[in-house]
N, C-alpha and C positions, 0 to 999 in steps of 0.2 A: 058026329062029335062036334060039340061047340067049345069055343075058347072061353075059359073062365076069365071074367073081367077083373076080379080081384085076386091078387096073389099074396097079399100081406107082406111082401118082401120090402116094400117101401115105407113100412110103418115107422121106421126109426130115422126117416129123413134122408135115405139114400135111394138111388135108383141105378139100374144097370143100363149101359149103353151097348151098342153093337160091338162085339168083341169080348163081352163079359165084364169089362171094367165097371166097378161100382164107384159112383161119385155122389157127393152130397147134392141134394136137390137144388141148392142155391149156387152150384158151380156155374161158371160163366158158359160152359158148353151147354148145360141144360137150359140156361137162360136164353142162349142164342137159338137153339132149335125150338124151344118153347115159344119164343116170340115169332119165329117164322111160322109156327103152327097157328098162333093167334092171328097173324096176318092172313093166313090161308082161310081160316074160319070166317074172318071178317069179309074177305073177298067173296066167300060163298053167300053171305047175306047180301052184299052188293049185287052179285049176279042175280039173286032172286028178285031184286028191285028193278033191274034194267030189262027193258023189252026188246032192245036192239039185238038181233041174232048175231051179227058180226062181233059186237062187243062181248056178248055172252060166250061165244065160241072162243074168243081170245082169253077171257077170264078163265075158262076151263083149262086152256093150255098153260096159263100162268099158274094155276093151282097145281097142275101136274109138276111144273118146274119147281114150285115151292116144296112139294113133297120130296122131290129129288134132292134139293138143297138141304132140307131138313134131315133126310136120311144120311147124307154125308156128315152133317154136323153132329148127328147122333151116333157116329161111329168112332171108335178108338182108332186114331191114325196109325197105330202100330199093330194092335192085336186083332183088328177086324179082318176077317177073311172073306166076307161077303162081297160079291161083285155088285157094285152099285151103278145105276145108270148115270151117265155124265150130263153135265150142262155144257152147252157149246156156245161159241161166239155167235152163232146164228140165232140163238135164243135172245141174246142181247140185241142183235140187229133187228129181229122181229119186233121188239118193243120200240126201237128207234123208228122203224118204218111206220108203226101205228101212230107214234107221236107226230111224225112228219105229215101223215095223212090228215090227222085231226087239225094240225096247225094250218093247213090249207083251207079249212072250212070256217074256223072261228076267227073273230076279229083279233088283231094283234093286242098283246098285253101292254098296257101303257102305265100300269100302276100295280102295287100289291093289292090283293083283294082280301076282304074279311071272309073267312069260311062261312058258308051258309047260303041261304036263298031258296033252297028246296030240300026236302028231307033226303032225297037220294044224293044230292050234291054234298050235303053235310056228312053222310055216311062215307062218301068218297074221300073227303078231307080227313076223317078219322082213320080210314085205311091208309092214307098217305102218311099220317103220323106214326102209325104202327109200323109201316114199312121202314121209315127212317130209324125208329127204335131198333128194329130187327137188324138193320145195316150196322148201327152202332155196336150192338151186341156181338155181331159176327166180327167186326173189326177189333173189338176188345179181345175176343178169343184169339184172333190171328196174331196178337202181340206176344202170346205165350206158346201157342201151338200151331202146327201147320193147318192152314185153311186155303183151299184153292181160291185164287184171286177172282175167278169167274163168279163165285158165289156172291161176293160183296159188290162186284160190278153189276151183276144182274139186279140185285136189290136196289142199287143206286139208280139204275135206269128205270126200274119198276116204279120207284117213287115219282120220277119225272112223268112216267106214263099216267099214273093215277092222278097227278095234279092236272095234266092236260085233259084227262077224262073228266075231271070235275068241271073244267071250263067248257068242255063240249056239252056236258049235261046241262050246265047253266044256260048255254046257248039254245040247246034243244028244247028245254022246258020254259024258255023265255023268262027265266028267273033273273032277278036283279043281281048284278055283280057290283057289290059295294066296295069302292076303293078305300083303302086304309089312308086316313089323313091324320098323321101324328099331331098331337097337340103339343105346342111349344109353350112352356111357362105356365 
């Protein structure tokens, strides 16, 4: 038996979340988990571009955590009865440890840098921007509905990791890191 891809139930601009609640597709909850899904997909592209096994393995873990966060965001906080896997403080710590490890390898940051320098680095910067947008969407949702704080903490630390990863890749590929020099006047 195969799952039918189209159901036609969303043809009028609504979708169901876990627990059966129907919401307009522009609802902040849909925006939040949709942006987390977009980030997850973009990290898949980034994973395909990177050759370092240790980084690829961590991105796979991150993608799993993003699916977990997305499932929580896609669940009605009252009506959902499914047991969803948790995100733990250790998941945030894992990102912090990866950041610290990279920081020991790369030169210290002395200025803001312009995104770019190598195609993979540029993809990293785009992933970082998507991560920040996902974090903002989850925070907007949390203003009106219960959201576990660990979810936006994880996204916040993840954007830090992706930025440090972009600097590591710049270093690895010996790409030029162009400082931002604001023009005055």
